[in-house]
C-alpha positions as CSV (number, residue, x, y, z in Angstrom):
1,M,30.4,-42.6,-89.4
2,M,26.7,-42.4,-88.8
3,N,25.2,-40.2,-86.0
4,L,22.2,-41.9,-84.3
5,V,20.0,-40.0,-81.8
6,L,19.0,-41.9,-78.7
7,A,15.5,-40.9,-77.8
8,S,16.1,-41.0,-74.1
9,N,17.5,-38.7,-71.4
10,N,18.4,-41.7,-69.1
11,R,22.1,-41.7,-68.6
12,G,22.2,-45.3,-67.6
13,K,20.5,-46.4,-70.9
14,L,22.9,-44.2,-72.9
15,A,26.0,-45.7,-71.3
16,E,24.7,-49.2,-71.7
17,L,23.7,-48.7,-75.4
18,Q,27.0,-46.9,-76.2
19,A,28.9,-50.0,-74.9
20,L,26.6,-52.4,-76.8
21,F,26.8,-50.5,-80.1
22,A,30.6,-49.9,-79.9
23,G,31.1,-52.5,-82.8
24,L,29.2,-50.4,-85.4
25,D,30.4,-47.4,-87.3
26,M,28.1,-45.0,-85.5
27,V,28.0,-42.5,-82.7
28,L,25.1,-42.6,-80.3
29,I,24.0,-39.1,-79.2
30,S,21.5,-38.4,-76.5
31,Q,18.5,-36.3,-77.6
32,S,18.9,-33.9,-74.6
33,S,22.3,-32.9,-75.9
34,L,20.5,-31.8,-79.1
35,G,17.7,-29.9,-77.3
36,V,15.1,-32.5,-78.0
37,T,12.3,-32.8,-75.5
38,E,10.8,-36.1,-74.2
39,A,8.1,-37.5,-76.4
40,E,4.6,-38.4,-75.2
41,E,4.2,-42.1,-74.5
42,P,0.4,-42.6,-74.7
43,Y,0.4,-46.3,-75.7
44,R,0.0,-49.6,-73.7
45,T,2.7,-51.5,-75.5
46,F,6.5,-51.1,-75.5
47,V,6.8,-51.2,-79.3
48,E,4.3,-48.4,-79.9
49,N,5.9,-46.1,-77.3
50,A,9.4,-46.9,-78.6
51,L,8.3,-46.1,-82.2
52,T,6.7,-42.8,-81.1
53,K,9.9,-41.8,-79.2
54,A,12.2,-42.7,-82.2
55,R,9.9,-40.8,-84.7
56,H,9.9,-37.7,-82.4
57,A,13.7,-37.7,-82.1
58,S,14.2,-38.2,-85.8
59,Q,11.6,-35.5,-86.7
60,S,13.2,-33.0,-84.3
61,T,16.8,-33.6,-85.5
62,G,16.6,-34.9,-89.1
63,L,18.9,-37.7,-88.0
64,P,18.3,-41.5,-87.8
65,A,17.1,-42.4,-84.3
66,I,16.8,-45.3,-81.9
67,A,14.5,-45.6,-78.9
68,D,14.1,-48.1,-76.1
69,D,10.9,-48.7,-74.2
70,A,11.5,-51.0,-71.3
71,G,9.8,-52.2,-68.2
72,L,9.2,-54.9,-65.7
73,C,6.4,-57.4,-66.3
74,V,5.5,-59.3,-63.1
75,D,3.6,-62.6,-63.5
76,A,1.6,-62.1,-60.3
77,F,0.3,-58.8,-61.6
78,G,-0.7,-60.1,-65.0
79,G,2.4,-58.5,-66.7
80,L,2.1,-55.1,-65.1
81,P,3.6,-52.6,-64.4
82,G,4.8,-52.9,-68.0
83,V,4.8,-49.5,-69.8
84,D,4.0,-47.8,-66.5
85,T,7.2,-49.1,-64.8
86,A,8.9,-45.6,-64.5
87,F,5.8,-44.3,-62.6
88,Y,5.1,-47.5,-60.7
89,A,5.7,-46.0,-57.2
90,T,3.4,-43.1,-57.8
91,Q,0.4,-45.5,-57.8
92,F,1.1,-46.1,-54.1
93,G,1.6,-42.6,-53.0
94,Y,5.4,-42.4,-53.4
95,E,7.3,-39.9,-55.4
96,K,8.5,-41.0,-58.9
97,G,12.0,-42.6,-58.6
98,E,13.9,-45.8,-58.9
99,A,14.4,-46.5,-55.2
100,N,10.7,-45.9,-54.5
101,N,9.8,-48.2,-57.4
102,V,11.8,-51.0,-55.8
103,K,10.3,-50.3,-52.4
104,A,6.7,-50.3,-53.8
105,L,7.3,-53.5,-55.7
106,L,8.6,-55.4,-52.7
107,E,5.7,-54.1,-50.6
108,Q,3.2,-55.3,-53.3
109,L,4.8,-58.7,-53.6
110,K,4.9,-59.3,-49.8
111,G,3.7,-62.8,-49.0
112,Q,3.4,-63.6,-52.8
113,S,4.8,-67.1,-53.7
114,N,5.0,-66.4,-57.4
115,R,7.8,-63.9,-57.8
116,R,8.6,-64.6,-61.4
117,A,9.1,-61.5,-63.5
118,A,10.7,-60.4,-66.8
119,L,12.6,-57.2,-67.7
120,V,11.7,-56.4,-71.2
121,S,13.4,-54.0,-73.6
122,T,12.0,-53.1,-77.0
123,L,14.4,-51.2,-79.3
124,V,13.1,-49.4,-82.4
125,A,15.4,-47.7,-85.0
126,L,14.5,-45.5,-87.9
127,R,16.5,-44.0,-90.7
128,S,14.1,-41.0,-90.9
129,K,10.8,-40.0,-89.3
130,D,9.0,-41.5,-92.4
131,D,11.0,-44.7,-92.5
132,P,8.3,-47.3,-93.5
133,E,10.5,-50.2,-92.3
134,P,11.5,-49.6,-88.7
135,L,13.9,-52.1,-87.2
136,I,12.4,-53.7,-84.1
137,A,14.3,-55.9,-81.6
138,V,12.9,-57.3,-78.3
139,G,15.0,-58.7,-75.5
140,R,13.7,-60.4,-72.3
141,A,15.5,-61.4,-69.1
142,V,13.4,-63.6,-66.9
143,G,14.1,-64.0,-63.2
144,E,12.6,-63.7,-59.8
145,I,12.0,-60.7,-57.5
146,T,14.1,-61.0,-54.3
147,E,12.7,-60.3,-50.9
148,K,15.2,-57.4,-50.5
149,P,17.7,-55.5,-52.6
150,I,21.1,-57.3,-53.2
151,G,24.2,-55.7,-54.8
152,D,25.1,-52.1,-55.7
153,N,25.8,-52.1,-59.5
154,G,23.3,-51.1,-62.2
155,F,20.1,-49.1,-61.9
156,G,16.3,-49.5,-61.8
157,F,15.2,-52.9,-60.6
158,D,18.7,-54.5,-60.9
159,P,19.1,-55.0,-57.1
160,V,15.9,-57.1,-56.9
161,M,16.0,-59.0,-60.2
162,Y,17.5,-62.4,-59.4
163,I,18.7,-64.6,-62.2
164,P,18.4,-68.2,-61.0
165,Q,21.0,-69.7,-63.5
166,L,23.6,-67.2,-62.3
167,G,22.6,-67.3,-58.6
168,K,22.9,-63.5,-58.6
169,T,20.9,-60.3,-59.0
170,F,21.7,-57.9,-61.9
171,A,23.1,-55.5,-59.4
172,Q,25.8,-58.2,-58.4
173,L,27.1,-58.4,-62.0
174,S,29.7,-56.3,-63.7
175,D,28.5,-54.1,-66.6
176,S,29.9,-56.5,-69.2
177,E,28.3,-59.6,-67.5
178,K,25.0,-57.8,-67.3
179,N,25.1,-56.6,-70.9
180,A,25.7,-60.2,-72.1
181,I,22.4,-61.5,-70.7
182,S,20.2,-58.5,-69.8
183,H,17.0,-57.6,-71.6
184,R,18.6,-54.5,-73.1
185,G,21.8,-56.5,-74.0
186,R,19.7,-59.1,-75.8
187,A,17.7,-56.5,-77.7
188,A,20.8,-54.6,-78.7
189,Q,22.5,-57.8,-80.0
190,Q,19.4,-58.4,-82.2
191,M,19.4,-54.7,-83.3
192,L,23.1,-54.9,-84.2
193,A,22.3,-57.8,-86.5
194,L,19.3,-56.1,-88.0
195,M,21.3,-52.9,-88.7
196,R,24.2,-54.8,-90.3
197,A,21.7,-56.7,-92.5
198,N,19.6,-53.7,-93.4
199,W,21.5,-50.4,-93.0
200,F,25.2,-51.1,-93.5
């Protein structure tokens, strides 16, 4: 049984990834439970930030590590907020937080006809801090931003991320329905295949 450190302190991410990786012979452990601090995320791309976080967790623990860098890419904003998604609300004078991010997004999109957006998740896994061949998986879920929050499941932008082919927001789906089609679910499915092919 392999222990794998998740380079995140986000409980929602940990729960989602534990469910998604249940099929592999590994235990996902959050970095905070091992006393690992959050890594700096100085880069402008998801893949560079995820790689930095995974390296930091692996270096701090000596264990294989996986990191996810995810965010919302809004067409009307040229793909932003992207890597700045977690701090989106702070640009508009709000405190950092998921509810404020949603509030700020809806305010910024007011009157905007193009409401297309993608939630993007980039997963990077390393066997060690010096692994020359990181496994990289990217998942995207494309939808439209609603005018107001709908549904009460999930976290982050789930209540305003409407998936046209389902006729629902992510927050109206069960955990298993969401994991089947979400950005993180798609990235995790790719990552599982990469791990089976390369690590196990």
